[in-house]
N, C-alpha and C positions, 0 to 999 in steps of 0.2 A: 504493500500500500504506500502511496505517495502522500506525505504529510505537508501541511502548510507550516506547522509550528511544532517544534520539539521543546518540551519543557524539561530542564535538567535540574535535579536536586542532588546535592552531595550530602550523604548522611555519614556522620561519625559519632557513634554512641548517643544519638538523639532520636530514638525511634518514635517517642511520643510526639515530639515536635514535627518530625517528618510526616507522620501519619495525619496529624492535624492539618498540615500544609496540603497534603495530597487530597484530603477530604474536601478542603475548600476549593481546590482546583476542579475536582469532580463536580462539585455543586455549581460553581460559577463559571466554568469554562467548558468542560466536556459535555455537560447536559444542555448548554445554551448556545454554544459557538456555531457559527456558520462555516467555520474552517475546521479541517481535519487536524487534530492535535494528538500527539503522543507524549506519554510521560516516561521519563527515564530516571531511575534512582540509582546513583552510584554509591555503593557502600564502600567507604574508604578505609577498609581494614578495621572495622569496629571490633571491640573486644567484648561486647555485651551480646544480647540476643536480638540485635537489630534486624539481621537478615531473616530470622524466623518470624518476627512480628510483622515486618513489612510484607513478606511473602504471603503470610496467612491473612492479613487484614486488608491488603490492597491488591486486587487482582487486575486493576487497570494499568498498573505501572510495570515497565520492564526493568528488572533488577540486574545490575552489573556489579560483580564483586571484584575488588582490586586485590584483596588479601593483605594489603598493607596500606598504611596512610601515605598517600602521595601528595598531600597538601591540597589546598583549594584549586590551584592551577592544574596540577596533575590529575586530580579526581575529575574535574570538569572536562579536561582534554580527552580522557578515556571515552566519554560519551560524545564529545564534539567530533571525534574522529569517525564516529559511526553515523552521524546525523546526515540525512539525505533531504531534509525538509528545506523550505525556502528561508525559514527563520528559526533561530534557536533562542531560547530564553533561559538564562541562569536565574535560579531562585534559591535563596538560602532556605535551609530547613526551618528556620524560625520566622518565615514570612507567612502571610495569610491573605488570600483573596477574599473580596467581599463583593456585594452587588455593584460597587463602584469601580471595580477593577477593570472591566471592559477591555480585555486583551484583544478582542476583535477590532476595536478602534485603533489599537497600536499597529496591528497588522495592516489595516486599511491605510493608515498614515504612511507606513513604509512602502506600500504598494505604489503610492503616487509621489514619493520623495526618494528617487534613486540615489541621491548623493548622501543620504543619511545611512550610516553604517550601524549606529547604536542608538537605541531609543530607551529612555528611562521613564517609567511612570513617576508620579508623585509618591514618594515613599514616606509614610508617616509612622511615628512611634506610638506606643500605647497611650501616651499623653495627648495625642492628636497633633502634636507639633511635627514639623517636617524633620526627616532624618537628613541633616545637612551633608552627610557623607555621600548622598546620592546626587548632590548638586555642587560640583566642584569646578574650581578654576585650576589651571596648571600649577602644580606646587613648585614654582620657582623659589630660589632662596629668598627673594624679597617677599613673595606671597606668604611663605611659611613664617618669615620673621614678623611680618605685620600681624599675622594671626596669633602666633604664640606670645607676642608682647601685649596682646589685647587691643591693638589699634583697630583691627577689623571689627571687633565687637562694638567698640565705642563709635566707630565711624562706618556703620554698616551700609550706608547709602553712598559712600564715597568710593568709586571704583578702584582707585589706585591703592586704597588701604584695605579693601574688603574683597580682594581678588581670590582669596583662598576658597571661599564658599560662594562667591558672586552673589552676595545677599542684596545687592543693589538692583537686581533684576526683578521683573514683575512675576511673582510666583503663581499668578493665576493665568498666565499666558504661556503658549508654546514658544520655546526659544532655544537657541543653541547654548550649550555649555562646553567646557573643555573636557570634562570627565564625569563619570557617574559611578555608582557602586555595583559591585558584583552581586549584591544581595538581591537585586532585581533589575536585569537589563536584557533587552531584546536585541539580537544581533542578526544582521543580514548575512546569510551563509556565503553568498558570492563574495562579499567583502572579506570574509575570513580567508578565502582563497588568495586574496591579494596580500594580506599582512601576516598570515599564519595564526596559530592558536595562542593561547595564553602562555606567557613565559614561565616555564616551570622552575626557573632559578628563584622566582619569588614563591616561596613555600606557602606563606600566609601574609596577606596584606600587600597592597600596592600593585598587585597583578592587574587589577581593573584599571587603575590609573595608567599603567604602562600600556595596556591594550588600547585604551582610548587615544593615547598619544600617538601610537603607531598608526591607528586609523586616520587621525588628523594629519599626520605627516605625509600621507599619500593622497590627501585631498578629500577624504570623507568627513562628514559632520556627525557630531554627537548632539542629540536633541533631548530636551526635557519636555514631557507631555503630561500636564496635570489633569487631563481628561480621563486618565486612568490612575487609580489610587490603590496602593497595596500597603498593608500593615506590616511593620517590621517589629517583632517582639525582641528587640535588640538586647544583647548581652546575656542571652540565655546560655551562651557559652562564650569563652573568649576572655576579654580584658576584665570583666567583672564576674567571672566565674567564682562560685563559692568555694571551689577546691583551690586552695592556695597555690599548690604546685602548678596546676593548669593555668591559673591566672598569671603566675610569674613567667611561665614559658611564653604565653601569648603576648604578654606585655613586652617581653624582649623582642619577639618577632616584629611587633608593631613599630617599635622605634628603630630597630636595626634596618628595616626596609627603607626608612628615610634616607639613610646613607647609601644603601644599595641603589635606590632610584636615582639619587644624585650622581653616583658613580657611572651609571649607565647613560644618563642623558645630559649631564651638566659638567662633569669633571673637567673636560677639556675646554669649557667655555668660560670658566671663572678662574681667578687667581688661586694658587694652591692653598693659601691660608683660609679660604672659605670652607674648604673641606675639613680643615682642622677645627674650625669653629663648629661646624655641624657635628663632627665626631664628639666634641666635648659636650654639646647639647644632648646628644643621644645618650652618652654615658651618664650624664646628670639625670635625665628623665628615667632611665632604667633603674637608677639607684634610689630615686625618690618617689616613684609612682607605685 
């Protein structure tokens, strides 16, 4: 069967979250969509009973087992290599579709906008506030500096100071952004053929920023579309995980990827001391967060 959309969810020891996400997809996409949609769950080497639970409770999803944790990029790439649909959508296991998610609208938008490679819905947190990680500017050294010093927050409508999350843009309108979050992003399959898959050297975090930059670098656009809304039950795992060891590891990944991203895209464009400053900042944040 030829599909219009492949929805990919990577599961790592979060069967309850994954099943809740799948249930919302079944209710608000599979049963209502005008387009043919397939569900793919990649179990990323879970050590619990994830495979058993997902296989038993969700018969609409195709399950792929990696047998080991390949990270966010590696786990998604396992599925992306098998995708034959026109579009692929990455969804975190801790996201939830609602009646406002309207994935068909995203597909229809991409159908008439061939220059758009990546489309992000409006991603909101449990509080109802936007998840700003889904609405990003390019994290240049200046953008990061203005954000982490608080200037972006205090001057949120000033473009030069709020570039990190581009908070000066009209959040009720469709518009271009520099990058979005892998928590929920719809990608044109033909564009992936031009730039490749996610960079697996980014084990966790920044792989979505890197992917978006690579799409932009060859002339594609990244677009935010608030006509589709998806809930992100953020921090169910990761930086705020209740398990201290897990939280410490993910915290280290989060800050280490800042330097990794800089090295890949900016190291040769800035004086050498800029990297030293970023490295000091990363070490400080890892020690104090």
